[in-house]
C-alpha positions as CSV (number, residue, x, y, z in Angstrom):
1,M,7.3,83.9,101.5
2,E,9.0,87.1,102.8
3,N,6.3,89.3,101.2
4,N,3.6,87.2,102.8
5,I,5.3,87.6,106.2
6,K,5.5,91.4,105.8
7,N,1.8,91.6,104.9
8,Q,0.6,89.6,107.9
9,S,-1.2,91.3,110.7
10,A,0.6,92.0,114.0
11,S,-1.3,89.2,115.7
12,D,-0.1,86.8,113.1
13,T,3.5,87.7,113.4
14,D,3.6,86.0,116.8
15,F,3.6,82.8,114.8
16,V,6.5,83.8,112.5
17,V,10.2,83.3,113.3
18,S,12.2,86.4,112.3
19,G,14.6,85.6,109.5
20,A,12.9,82.4,108.3
21,S,12.6,82.3,104.5
22,E,11.6,79.8,101.8
23,G,15.1,79.6,100.4
24,G,16.3,77.4,103.2
25,Y,13.8,74.6,102.8
26,E,16.0,72.7,100.4
27,I,18.8,72.4,103.0
28,L,16.3,71.8,105.8
29,N,14.9,68.8,103.9
30,Q,18.4,67.4,103.5
31,V,19.1,67.5,107.2
32,R,15.7,66.2,108.4
33,N,16.8,62.6,108.4
34,S,20.6,63.0,108.2
35,G,21.0,62.0,111.9
36,A,18.5,59.2,111.9
37,F,19.6,55.6,112.5
38,V,18.6,52.7,110.4
39,S,16.4,50.5,112.6
40,D,17.3,46.8,112.6
41,S,14.4,44.6,113.6
42,V,16.5,41.4,114.0
43,V,15.5,39.3,117.0
44,Y,17.8,36.4,117.8
45,G,15.9,33.1,118.0
46,V,13.2,34.5,115.7
47,Y,15.1,35.9,112.8
48,N,15.9,33.4,110.0
49,N,18.1,34.3,107.1
50,E,18.4,30.9,105.4
51,N,16.4,32.1,102.4
52,A,18.2,35.5,102.2
53,G,20.8,36.4,99.7
54,L,24.5,35.9,100.1
55,S,25.1,39.6,100.9
56,V,22.6,39.6,103.7
57,R,24.0,36.4,105.2
58,L,27.6,37.8,105.0
59,N,26.4,41.0,106.7
60,D,24.7,39.0,109.4
61,F,27.8,36.9,109.9
62,F,30.0,39.9,110.5
63,I,27.5,41.8,112.7
64,D,26.8,38.8,114.9
65,R,30.5,38.4,115.5
66,S,31.3,42.0,116.2
67,S,32.1,43.3,119.7
68,V,30.2,45.6,122.0
69,G,32.5,48.0,123.8
70,L,32.3,49.3,127.3
71,K,31.4,52.8,126.1
72,D,28.3,51.4,124.2
73,K,27.2,49.4,127.2
74,S,27.8,52.3,129.6
75,Y,25.6,54.6,127.4
76,F,22.9,52.0,127.2
77,F,22.7,51.4,130.9
78,H,22.8,55.1,131.7
79,M,20.1,56.0,129.2
80,L,18.0,53.0,130.3
81,A,18.3,54.2,133.9
82,V,17.3,57.8,132.9
83,M,14.2,56.5,131.0
84,V,13.2,54.0,133.8
85,D,13.6,56.7,136.4
86,A,11.3,59.0,134.3
87,G,8.6,56.3,134.4
88,I,9.0,54.7,131.0
89,P,8.4,50.9,131.0
90,V,11.6,48.9,130.6
91,V,10.4,47.3,127.3
92,S,9.6,50.6,125.7
93,A,12.9,52.1,126.9
94,I,14.9,49.2,125.4
95,K,13.0,49.4,122.1
96,S,13.7,53.1,121.9
97,L,17.4,52.6,122.6
98,S,17.7,49.8,120.1
99,A,16.5,52.0,117.4
100,R,19.0,54.7,118.3
101,T,22.2,52.8,118.9
102,E,25.0,53.1,116.4
103,N,26.4,49.6,117.1
104,P,24.4,47.1,114.9
105,R,25.4,44.1,117.2
106,L,24.1,45.9,120.3
107,G,20.9,47.0,118.4
108,R,20.1,43.4,117.6
109,V,20.8,42.3,121.2
110,L,18.5,45.1,122.5
111,N,15.8,44.0,120.1
112,T,16.1,40.5,121.6
113,L,16.1,41.7,125.2
114,A,12.9,43.7,124.5
115,Y,11.3,40.7,122.8
116,N,12.1,38.3,125.6
117,C,10.9,40.8,128.3
118,E,7.6,41.2,126.4
119,H,7.2,37.4,126.6
120,G,7.6,37.2,130.4
121,S,11.4,37.0,130.9
122,T,13.2,39.4,133.3
123,L,15.9,41.7,131.9
124,A,18.6,39.9,133.8
125,D,17.6,36.5,132.5
126,S,17.5,37.9,128.9
127,M,21.0,39.4,129.4
128,S,22.3,36.1,130.6
129,R,21.7,34.6,127.2
130,F,24.4,36.9,125.7
131,E,27.5,35.8,127.6
132,T,29.8,37.5,125.0
133,V,28.1,40.9,125.5
134,F,27.2,41.1,129.2
135,E,29.4,40.0,132.1
136,D,28.2,38.1,135.1
137,S,28.8,41.2,137.3
138,E,26.5,43.3,135.0
139,I,23.8,40.7,135.0
140,G,24.1,40.3,138.8
141,I,23.6,44.0,139.4
142,V,20.6,44.2,137.1
143,R,19.1,41.1,138.8
144,A,19.6,42.7,142.2
145,G,17.9,45.9,141.0
146,E,14.9,44.0,139.7
147,E,14.5,42.0,142.9
148,T,14.8,45.0,145.2
149,G,12.7,47.3,143.0
150,K,15.6,49.7,142.6
151,L,16.5,49.0,139.0
152,N,17.1,52.6,138.0
153,T,19.5,53.1,140.9
154,M,21.5,50.0,140.1
155,L,21.6,50.9,136.4
156,F,23.1,54.3,137.3
157,K,25.8,52.6,139.5
158,L,26.5,50.1,136.7
159,S,26.8,52.8,134.1
160,S,29.3,54.7,136.4
161,Q,31.3,51.6,136.9
162,L,31.6,50.8,133.2
163,D,32.6,54.4,132.5
164,K,35.4,54.1,135.0
165,N,36.5,50.8,133.4
166,H,36.4,52.4,130.0
167,D,38.5,55.4,131.1
168,L,41.0,53.1,132.8
169,S,41.3,50.9,129.7
170,L,42.0,54.0,127.6
171,K,44.7,55.1,130.0
172,L,46.3,51.7,129.9
173,W,46.3,51.5,126.1
174,G,47.6,55.1,126.0
175,A,50.5,54.2,128.2
176,A,51.3,51.1,126.1
177,V,50.8,52.5,122.6
178,Y,53.8,54.8,122.7
179,P,56.6,52.3,123.3
180,I,54.9,49.7,121.1
181,A,54.6,52.1,118.2
182,V,58.3,53.2,118.6
183,V,59.6,49.6,118.6
184,C,57.4,48.7,115.6
185,V,58.7,51.8,113.6
186,L,62.3,50.9,114.5
187,L,61.8,47.3,113.3
188,I,60.3,48.5,110.1
189,V,63.2,51.0,109.5
190,A,65.8,48.3,110.4
191,V,64.3,45.7,108.0
192,G,64.1,48.3,105.3
193,M,67.7,49.4,105.7
194,L,68.9,45.8,105.7
195,V,66.9,44.7,102.7
196,W,67.2,47.8,100.4
197,V,69.9,50.2,101.6
198,F,72.6,48.0,102.9
199,P,73.0,45.8,99.8
200,T,73.6,49.0,97.8
201,L,76.3,50.1,100.3
202,M,78.0,46.7,100.1
203,N,78.1,46.8,96.3
204,L,79.7,50.3,96.5
205,L,82.3,49.0,98.9
206,T,83.0,45.9,96.9
207,Q,83.5,47.8,93.7
208,S,85.9,50.1,95.5
209,G,88.1,47.1,96.6
210,V,87.1,47.1,100.3
211,T,87.2,43.5,101.7
212,E,85.1,42.2,104.5
213,D,88.0,41.9,106.9
214,K,88.5,45.7,106.7
215,L,85.0,46.5,107.7
216,P,84.3,48.0,111.1
217,L,82.7,45.7,113.8
218,A,79.3,47.5,113.6
219,T,79.2,47.1,109.8
220,M,80.1,43.4,110.1
221,I,77.2,42.8,112.6
222,L,74.9,44.6,110.3
223,L,76.2,42.6,107.3
224,N,75.5,39.3,109.1
225,L,72.1,40.4,110.1
226,Q,71.4,41.4,106.5
227,R,72.4,38.0,105.2
228,A,70.3,36.2,107.9
229,V,67.2,38.3,107.0
230,T,67.5,38.0,103.3
231,G,68.8,34.5,103.1
232,Y,67.0,32.8,105.9
233,W,63.8,34.8,106.3
234,W,61.8,31.6,106.0
235,G,63.7,30.0,108.9
236,I,63.2,33.1,111.0
237,L,59.5,33.1,110.3
238,A,59.1,29.4,110.9
239,G,61.1,29.7,114.1
240,G,59.0,32.5,115.3
241,L,55.8,30.6,114.6
242,I,57.1,27.5,116.3
243,L,58.1,29.5,119.4
244,Y,54.7,31.2,119.4
245,G,53.0,27.8,119.2
246,L,55.0,26.3,122.0
247,F,54.3,29.4,124.2
248,T,50.6,29.2,123.4
249,I,50.6,25.5,124.4
250,Y,52.5,26.2,127.6
251,V,50.3,29.1,128.6
252,G,47.2,27.0,127.7
253,S,48.2,24.3,130.2
254,D,47.1,24.4,133.8
255,Y,50.6,24.7,135.2
256,G,51.9,27.1,132.5
257,S,48.9,29.5,132.9
258,Y,49.6,29.9,136.6
259,R,53.3,30.4,136.1
260,W,52.7,33.0,133.3
261,D,50.2,34.9,135.4
262,Y,52.6,34.9,138.3
263,F,55.5,36.1,136.1
264,K,53.3,39.0,134.9
265,L,52.7,40.0,138.6
266,K,56.4,39.8,139.3
267,F,57.5,41.8,136.3
268,P,59.2,45.1,137.2
269,I,57.0,48.2,137.2
270,I,54.2,46.5,135.2
271,G,53.7,43.8,137.8
272,G,52.9,46.3,140.6
273,L,50.5,48.1,138.4
274,L,48.7,44.9,137.5
275,R,48.4,43.9,141.1
276,K,46.8,47.3,141.9
277,L,44.5,46.9,138.9
278,Y,43.3,43.4,140.1
279,V,42.8,44.7,143.7
280,L,40.8,47.6,142.3
281,R,38.6,45.3,140.3
282,F,38.0,43.0,143.2
283,V,37.1,45.6,145.8
284,G,35.2,47.7,143.3
285,L,33.0,44.8,142.1
286,V,32.5,43.3,145.5
287,G,31.5,46.7,146.9
288,L,29.1,47.4,144.1
289,L,27.5,44.0,144.2
290,I,27.0,44.0,147.9
291,E,25.5,47.5,147.8
292,A,23.2,46.2,145.1
293,G,21.9,43.7,147.6
294,L,23.6,40.4,146.5
295,P,24.7,37.9,149.1
296,V,28.4,38.2,149.9
297,I,29.2,34.7,148.6
298,R,27.4,35.4,145.3
299,A,29.2,38.8,145.0
300,I,32.6,37.1,145.6
301,A,31.8,34.4,143.0
302,I,30.8,36.9,140.4
303,T,33.9,39.0,141.1
304,G,36.2,36.0,140.7
305,G,34.8,35.3,137.3
306,A,35.4,38.9,136.2
307,I,39.2,38.8,137.0
308,S,41.4,37.2,134.4
309,N,44.5,36.4,136.5
310,K,44.4,32.8,137.7
311,L,46.3,33.4,140.9
312,Y,43.7,35.9,141.9
313,K,40.9,33.5,140.8
314,L,42.4,30.8,143.0
315,K,42.7,33.1,146.0
316,I,39.1,34.4,145.5
317,Q,38.0,30.8,145.4
318,E,39.6,30.3,148.8
319,V,37.9,33.4,150.1
320,M,34.6,32.2,149.0
321,V,35.0,28.8,150.7
322,A,36.2,30.6,153.9
323,V,33.1,32.9,153.9
324,R,30.9,29.9,153.4
325,D,32.4,28.4,156.5
326,G,31.7,31.5,158.5
327,R,35.0,33.3,158.3
328,R,35.5,36.9,157.3
329,I,36.8,38.0,153.9
330,S,39.6,40.0,155.6
331,D,40.7,36.9,157.6
332,S,41.1,34.8,154.4
333,L,43.0,37.6,152.5
334,G,45.4,38.2,155.4
335,D,47.9,35.5,154.3
336,S,48.4,36.9,150.8
337,D,50.2,40.2,151.1
338,F,51.6,39.9,147.6
339,L,48.1,39.8,146.1
340,F,46.2,41.9,148.6
341,P,48.3,44.5,150.6
342,A,47.9,44.7,154.3
343,E,46.2,48.1,154.3
344,V,43.4,46.7,152.0
345,V,42.9,43.8,154.4
346,Q,42.7,46.1,157.4
347,M,40.2,48.4,155.7
348,L,38.0,45.4,154.7
349,N,38.2,44.2,158.3
350,V,36.9,47.6,159.5
351,G,34.1,47.4,156.9
352,E,33.1,43.9,158.0
353,A,33.2,44.9,161.7
354,S,31.0,47.9,161.1
355,A,28.6,46.2,158.7
356,S,29.5,48.6,156.0
357,L,31.7,46.4,153.7
358,G,30.2,47.8,150.5
359,K,30.9,51.4,151.3
360,V,34.4,50.7,152.6
361,A,35.2,48.6,149.4
362,E,34.0,51.5,147.2
363,K,36.4,53.9,149.1
364,I,39.3,51.5,148.7
365,A,38.4,51.3,144.9
366,D,38.5,55.1,144.7
367,Q,41.9,55.2,146.4
368,Y,43.3,52.5,144.1
369,Q,41.9,54.3,141.1
370,R,43.9,57.4,142.0
371,E,47.0,55.3,142.6
372,I,46.7,53.6,139.2
373,D,46.3,57.0,137.5
374,N,49.4,58.3,139.2
375,G,51.3,55.1,138.4
376,L,50.4,55.4,134.7
377,K,51.6,59.0,134.7
378,K,54.9,58.0,136.2
379,I,55.4,55.1,133.8
380,S,54.7,57.5,130.9
381,S,57.1,60.0,132.2
382,V,59.8,57.3,132.6
383,F,59.2,55.6,129.2
384,E,59.4,58.8,127.2
385,P,63.1,59.6,127.9
386,V,64.0,55.9,127.9
387,M,62.5,55.5,124.4
388,I,64.2,58.7,123.2
389,L,67.5,57.3,124.4
390,F,66.8,54.0,122.8
391,V,65.9,55.6,119.5
392,G,69.1,57.7,119.7
393,L,71.3,54.7,120.3
394,F,69.6,52.8,117.5
395,V,70.1,55.6,115.0
396,A,73.7,56.1,116.2
397,L,74.6,52.5,115.8
398,L,72.9,52.3,112.4
399,A,74.7,55.5,111.2
400,L,78.0,54.2,112.5
401,A,77.6,50.9,110.7
402,I,76.7,52.5,107.4
403,M,78.8,55.7,107.5
404,A,82.1,54.4,109.0
405,P,83.1,52.4,105.9
406,I,82.2,55.3,103.6
407,F,84.4,57.6,105.6
408,N,87.2,55.1,105.5
409,L,86.8,54.8,101.8
410,S,86.9,58.6,101.4
411,N,90.1,58.7,103.4
412,V,91.7,56.0,101.2
413,V,90.7,57.8,98.0
414,G,91.9,61.1,99.4
415,S,95.3,59.7,100.3
């Protein structure tokens, strides 16, 4: 090929890329389809796998019960907004995105959305059939975009909101992972020491003539723990399961669920962060839904369904009833400073008075987003030295319980 390139006329060299040779075609063929996704044509309600093999049905079982993350949905809504804004029909855009998604569950959902839209359904109505994938707030925003003819604008806003939620969830998990990981490692180390190391130490001390009444206090505590873990592990396990079952029953009850949610809001440090998080979710969703064109009562109802804490749900229900009776949101929130701080109520009051509630709510959400970010940084900065101190004390007590009798034995032998 290189000789052919050299022998071509000057006019023909305009169609030749310098450095291209036949030797690279083997690698080029390998990468042609390496980034391609396998298209899944499954449409829920149409697809039937009753006559399929066991492996196919197992695969369908796990795919249909897999989750769709915020990042996947954010990317879908953003790309759908870009394609709709470019003039591509909604059905064609969804079909294209279904063939490109890496999440098999989302791919099947998108196939179904495209199929339903082709057969006369709106995108919002099609999304409402997948309650485990799309939240009410997402469906409401899409519905408002379709009704107002501003679907691309609403999709861009929805994608941005999901991106913020995803980033916030990552920060929350990042702040929680460090102490949880440290505690788990310490428990594993402690159980390992009690089960394997400590019995060997006790055999050594017993053979050396050291009785239990001569052991240090820390060693005696560790000895009793070792006996409890090795001799009554089944009782500890059963007790733990019983306590967990009782706690689940209590939290599942109407009274217990409210008390548990209230306790979480009152918990030091974490409670304040949770309250800010719920206020952020409330004002952020209300602002976004109102800006999308939804009625205020409908926006409040959707927002209440998107918040998990039952105290906030109950308060939002009161707000919705008050708004239906002609009162303002800020007037109904004013009697609950613990749930909604006074400055939030005042700013919402200003927004309602100036007929700019949506914009004011978005500004409040931005402010609380910054406060939560700063709060997470402070919590992380506090937890790190506390966990280091905790680990140091744990290691010191463990070393004292194990090494003290050995040192005493050495002194006895030396004397």
